[in-house]
SELO-176832 format. One line per 4 residues: their letters; for each residue x, y, z of C-alpha. Coordinates in pm, whole numbers, plus 50000, padded with zeros to 5 digits. Layout:
BEGIN
a) X,Y,Z ~ ...
REM end
This chain:
BEGIN
mvrs) 04817,11094,43952 ~ 05036,11401,43967 ~ 05365,11357,44145 ~ 05662,11586,44189
tsil) 05994,11543,44361 ~ 06224,11789,44537 ~ 06510,11773,44667 ~ 06291,10585,47551
prvr) 06163,10675,47919 ~ 05940,10429,48098 ~ 05563,10461,48117 ~ 05297,10301,48338
wsls) 04955,10272,48177 ~ 04620,10182,48323 ~ 04290,10174,48140 ~ 04153,10421,48392
avlv) 04436,10674,48383 ~ 04759,10755,48208 ~ 05050,10970,48308 ~ 05268,11081,48021
svvc) 05529,11357,48008 ~ 05561,11504,47661 ~ 05880,11686,47572 ~ 05901,11828,47220
aqaa) 06278,11824,47214 ~ 06296,11450,47281 ~ 06115,11132,47185 ~ 05815,11082,47414
lagp) 05679,10740,47506 ~ 05307,10686,47530 ~ 05105,10390,47644 ~ 05052,10073,47445
dwme) 04863,10078,47119 ~ 04522,09936,47206 ~ 04255,09873,46947 ~ 03966,09631,46913
gpda) 03645,09574,46724 ~ 03371,09838,46751 ~ 03152,09594,46944 ~ 03354,09678,47256
gglp) 03283,10047,47220 ~ 03574,10281,47273 ~ 03947,10294,47222 ~ 04023,10191,47482
ptsk) 03716,10131,47701 ~ 03758,10198,48072 ~ 03494,09935,48139 ~ 03253,09720,47943
alas) 02950,09528,48068 ~ 02941,09171,47940 ~ 02618,09041,47793 ~ 02504,08697,47683
stst) 02552,08604,47319 ~ 02574,08311,47086 ~ 02897,08134,46996 ~ 03119,08399,46842
qvrk) 03314,08326,46526 ~ 03658,08475,46476 ~ 03730,08456,46104 ~ 04031,08687,46114
vtgs) 04181,08860,46412 ~ 04251,09187,46235 ~ 04388,09351,46545 ~ 04467,09715,46557
tsva) 04226,09860,46303 ~ 03865,09940,46389 ~ 03743,09649,46179 ~ 03541,09413,46399
altg) 03760,09126,46514 ~ 03470,08973,46707 ~ 03106,08986,46608 ~ 02790,08899,46797
dgdr) 02491,09041,46978 ~ 02686,09119,47292 ~ 03029,09115,47449 ~ 03127,08783,47594
vdmf) 03483,08839,47478 ~ 03678,09162,47444 ~ 04012,09152,47270 ~ 04291,09408,47291
lvrt) 04615,09447,47102 ~ 04944,09532,47271 ~ 05298,09558,47137 ~ 05563,09447,47383
gtnt) 05875,09645,47467 ~ 06227,09514,47509 ~ 06166,09373,47858 ~ 05889,09116,47831
aefk) 05922,09016,48198 ~ 05785,09348,48321 ~ 05447,09314,48147 ~ 05145,09259,48368
wigp) 04776,09244,48276 ~ 04541,09249,48576 ~ 04178,09147,48529 ~ 03860,09196,48739
twga) 03764,09013,49056 ~ 03457,08831,48921 ~ 03494,08497,48743 ~ 03697,08618,48446
rltl) 03966,08468,48227 ~ 04261,08639,48058 ~ 04409,08473,47751 ~ 04716,08577,47557
fkka) 04773,08519,47184 ~ 05070,08596,46961 ~ 04982,08796,46651 ~ 05095,08613,46337
tgic) 05006,08581,45970 ~ 04959,08291,45733 ~ 04849,08227,45375 ~ 04521,08055,45292
tstg) 04641,07838,45003 ~ 04297,07802,44842 ~ 04244,08178,44808 ~ 04600,08310,44826
ttvt) 04495,08564,45089 ~ 04693,08655,45399 ~ 04515,08573,45724 ~ 04605,08755,46045
rglp) 04566,08515,46334 ~ 04620,08469,46705 ~ 04844,08186,46826 ~ 04734,08069,47176
ivtv) 05008,08125,47436 ~ 04873,08121,47792 ~ 04549,08156,47990 ~ 04473,08231,48355
vkas) 04161,08238,48574 ~ 04318,08286,48916 ~ 04673,08406,48957 ~ 04722,08200,49274
stea) 04530,08032,49553 ~ 04531,08362,49743 ~ 04452,08587,49445 ~ 04099,08581,49303
rpil) 04185,08787,48997 ~ 04334,08665,48669 ~ 04680,08819,48625 ~ 04905,08765,48324
ngsa) 05252,08839,48452 ~ 05567,08819,48240 ~ 05786,08746,48542 ~ 05553,08484,48695
qvln) 05570,08107,48656 ~ 05368,07937,48384 ~ 05238,07581,48420 ~ 05158,07304,48177
etgt) 04798,07178,48181 ~ 04909,06908,48422 ~ 05033,07172,48665 ~ 05403,07116,48596
aagv) 05623,07429,48609 ~ 05738,07541,48263 ~ 05941,07855,48338 ~ 05825,08218,48342
laty) 05591,08372,48086 ~ 05863,08613,47961 ~ 06056,08320,47810 ~ 05758,08249,47582
lvan) 05718,08611,47466 ~ 05911,08793,47195 ~ 06034,09148,47253 ~ 05883,09428,47042
sdyy) 05608,09201,46907 ~ 05228,09213,46886 ~ 05001,09014,47116 ~ 04627,08993,47171
vais) 04493,08996,47525 ~ 04138,08861,47553 ~ 03911,08898,47856 ~ 03619,08658,47893
sdan) 03434,08466,48161 ~ 03623,08177,48322 ~ 03416,07916,48132 ~ 03452,08091,47796
ipka) 03732,07900,47624 ~ 03871,07947,47269 ~ 03873,07680,47003 ~ 04143,07673,46738
tkdl) 04236,07512,46410 ~ 04541,07471,46189 ~ 04330,07549,45885 ~ 04372,07913,45775
cgff) 04084,07893,45530 ~ 03796,07775,45750 ~ 03694,07592,46066 ~ 03782,07233,45982
gekq) 03939,07029,46263 ~ 03877,07271,46549 ~ 04020,07180,46888 ~ 03965,07324,47231
vwns) 04297,07479,47326 ~ 04242,07459,47701 ~ 03998,07215,47858 ~ 03739,07314,48117
dtts) 03966,07196,48399 ~ 04160,07522,48367 ~ 03876,07693,48557 ~ 03980,07506,48870
ltgq) 04355,07542,48825 ~ 04547,07841,48959 ~ 04831,08018,48784 ~ 04914,08082,48421
ilar) 04842,07773,48207 ~ 05057,07735,47896 ~ 04918,07617,47563 ~ 05078,07309,47411
eeyr) 05373,07383,47185 ~ 05188,07273,46870 ~ 04913,07526,46942 ~ 05160,07803,47021
nsyr) 05325,07768,46680 ~ 05060,07668,46429 ~ 04700,07707,46549 ~ 04473,08009,46516
itrw) 04166,08083,46725 ~ 03842,08040,46535 ~ 03565,08079,46793 ~ 03486,08114,47162
ldpt) 03255,07887,47357 ~ 02981,08099,47512 ~ 02809,07913,47797 ~ 02489,08092,47890
sdpa) 02565,08047,48259 ~ 02885,08250,48235 ~ 02936,08512,48503 ~ 02919,08866,48370
gays) 03015,09206,48500 ~ 03186,09534,48429 ~ 03563,09535,48433 ~ 03855,09770,48441
mevf) 04182,09603,48344 ~ 04513,09753,48443 ~ 04825,09712,48231 ~ 05180,09779,48341
gtft) 05495,09787,48132 ~ 05717,09980,47894 ~ 05576,10018,47545 ~ 05688,10132,47203
vpas) 05626,10477,47063 ~ 05313,10540,46854 ~ 05482,10854,46706 ~ 05171,10966,46521
tcrd) 05181,11339,46607 ~ 05449,11607,46585 ~ 05468,11612,46966 ~ 05495,11236,46995
vadv) 05798,11141,46788 ~ 06027,10840,46764 ~ 06399,10910,46799 ~ 06626,10740,46546
vgsp) 06989,10678,46638 ~ 07277,10583,46411 ~ 07340,10540,46040 ~ 07230,10337,45865
aqrl) 06928,10282,46089 ~ 06597,10114,46015 ~ 06261,10144,46188 ~ 05966,09913,46132
fdfn) 05632,10090,46101 ~ 05270,09979,46098 ~ 05007,10232,45992 ~ 04749,10024,46179
yapa) 04887,10192,46491 ~ 04852,10544,46355 ~ 04502,10690,46401 ~ 04332,10864,46110
vpag) 04476,11212,46075 ~ 04251,11491,46211 ~ 04069,11729,45981 ~ 04290,12011,45861
tpnv) 04609,11803,45858 ~ 04829,11949,45584 ~ 04886,11745,45272 ~ 05230,11662,45140
pcsd) 05353,11945,44912 ~ 05499,11701,44660 ~ 05173,11506,44611 ~ 04813,11576,44520
wpvt) 04680,11286,44728 ~ 04545,11345,45081 ~ 04725,11209,45388 ~ 04545,10930,45577
rqff) 04806,10821,45836 ~ 05138,10960,45958 ~ 05444,10894,46173 ~ 05711,11138,46291
ytws) 06079,11069,46359 ~ 06370,11281,46480 ~ 06716,11198,46348 ~ 07054,11354,46424
pqcs) 07309,11226,46170 ~ 07662,11193,46299 ~ 07814,11293,45968 ~ 07798,11585,45729
gsav) 07716,11488,45375 ~ 07445,11335,45162 ~ 07160,11197,45375 ~ 06897,10956,45249
vttc) 06566,10860,45412 ~ 06374,10596,45218 ~ 06109,10326,45209 ~ 06211,10213,44860
gltn) 06228,09836,44840 ~ 06122,09818,45204 ~ 05743,09817,45164 ~ 05475,09647,44961
aymd) 05477,09780,44603 ~ 05122,09912,44641 ~ 05172,10104,44966 ~ 05172,10473,44872
taie) 05399,10665,45110 ~ 05553,11011,45113 ~ 05847,11146,45313 ~ 05921,11504,45420
vfvv) 06224,11638,45608 ~ 06222,11949,45828 ~ 06501,12121,46021 ~ 06448,12142,46398
dacl) 06565,12472,46545 ~ 06859,12390,46776 ~ 06758,12661,47023 ~ 06385,12591,47038
gdtc) 06396,12214,46994 ~ 06027,12234,46901 ~ 05930,11952,46664 ~ 05583,12093,46597
aaaa) 05730,12430,46503 ~ 05959,12246,46262 ~ 05663,12060,46110 ~ 05495,12396,46037
tepi) 05786,12511,45818 ~ 05859,12428,45455 ~ 06030,12088,45420 ~ 06387,12090,45292
acnd) 06314,11768,45104 ~ 05996,11594,44992 ~ 05928,11287,44782 ~ 05611,11096,44697
qcgt) 05748,10828,44466 ~ 06080,10668,44381 ~ 06130,10428,44097 ~ 05837,10230,43959
gnss) 05657,10164,44288 ~ 05480,10392,44533 ~ 05758,10403,44792 ~ 05953,10720,44870
rvtf) 06311,10846,44892 ~ 06442,11188,44995 ~ 06801,11306,44963 ~ 06934,11618,45133
tata) 07261,11763,45261 ~ 07290,11690,45631 ~ 07500,11862,45895 ~ 07652,11648,46168
gaty) 07479,11706,46502 ~ 07179,11887,46354 ~ 06834,11746,46427 ~ 06590,11672,46148
lvrl) 06220,11594,46177 ~ 06100,11328,45931 ~ 05731,11294,45850 ~ 05632,10959,45697
trlw) 05279,10959,45557 ~ 05047,10708,45396 ~ 04853,10857,45108 ~ 04511,10773,44974
pggt) 04450,10556,44781 ~ 04748,10352,44893 ~ 04659,09982,44881 ~ 04581,09762,45179
qqtg) 04935,09700,45302 ~ 05003,09874,45635 ~ 05353,09767,45736 ~ 05703,09837,45614
tief) 06045,09974,45702 ~ 06191,10324,45680 ~ 06570,10360,45654 ~ 06795,10651,45755
ecrp) 07151,10682,45620 ~ 07414,10956,45612 ~ 07692,10927,45354 ~ 08002,11141,45418
peps) 08159,11293,45106 ~ 08428,11099,44927 ~ 08785,11229,44978 ~ 08875,11481,44708
adln) 09181,11454,44487 ~ 09174,11833,44440 ~ 09446,11887,44699 ~ 09513,12256,44625
gdgl) 09146,12351,44607 ~ 09155,12515,44263 ~ 08865,12308,44132 ~ 09087,12095,43907
vdga) 09259,11761,43950 ~ 09587,11799,43763 ~ 09967,11799,43796 ~ 09956,12075,44056
dlav) 09769,11838,44290 ~ 10032,11571,44223 ~ 10302,11819,44325 ~ 10116,11885,44649
lfgr) 10097,11510,44710 ~ 10472,11459,44665 ~ 10543,11768,44873 ~ 10356,11617,45163
wgts) 10495,11265,45116 ~ 10647,11129,45433 ~ 10515,11412,45655 ~ 10274,11369,45944
gn) 09908,11471,45919 ~ 09648,11431,45646
REM end
């Protein structure tokens, strides 16, 4: 391996249409990051006909990659991934009018102790068949009341959701109910999270607390008499920035500032995407950030110590023209700093001299081969220069500077 080193608006999204304003000079919000297994065909699908199938196993809910999360001969269950914004009450998922069910799961991880492997799982949160006695459709609504299985009010759904977190939304027939287990290594001790009575109840039905915190879904019941039909599901809310192209960037404010990243959300880079000049390895995923340090001095952008040791990242920094404000034009120039590796791991750190108020474009890339880890943190920090003891500016610190100090003693100013 050859390495070298040199020195939020609001958006409404529907699966049938999206309206996004893209402004190069600012961070632009896009819709939620939806991905699912290839059995559902399309990212995202505008509609999908359901077909009969056998009981479908869910060994790992792998979420936002294209790896199949659900397998089977047909689609009795489609699962989507969404990352919430800061206001969980504004989220709303609206299903079809035929006998369908929407179920919400919290994305979480756990360790299978027998194998030592990390299992990505879905923790059951809430399910709904009919939003109300007057509404035939299933609607998951962050601001709407949720009920216990007995029908007792338990608050609004937003109080059970975590801001800026990942959730799975599953669409199935009303009789298609998930089973779950505490076991992260197999299917021992499966329980039905919601009983069949939920098909006759209206409103959002909350999973029991034990299930919400420790169970993972393992399979879906697939009654052959399930209703089936095409669907188009609308989603409303404010979502986080994918930031995977030079025209779709995430704005970073402050110093020091940290941003979590997950390369699962970044699509594979298109053919012809330039490699990193300080590495011989090709780029597989990328994120872009704009940062305007509020100090002049040494600036550091790094993933060192903030990622898995085997994740191979690279960082480049470009200057954004203050007049043009064009981030893609900046990305086409030579970087003022580039680094593929810092220390003994495969993380990255760039250091450059920043000017207060200037805007810099930062390109974070994942290189191949770069391990299986997809998540980490990137940190931005500007360090103003230390005060100089060279008071007379002659390049020396000596008695002449001491004389200047005493001459100014007791006067106002610096």
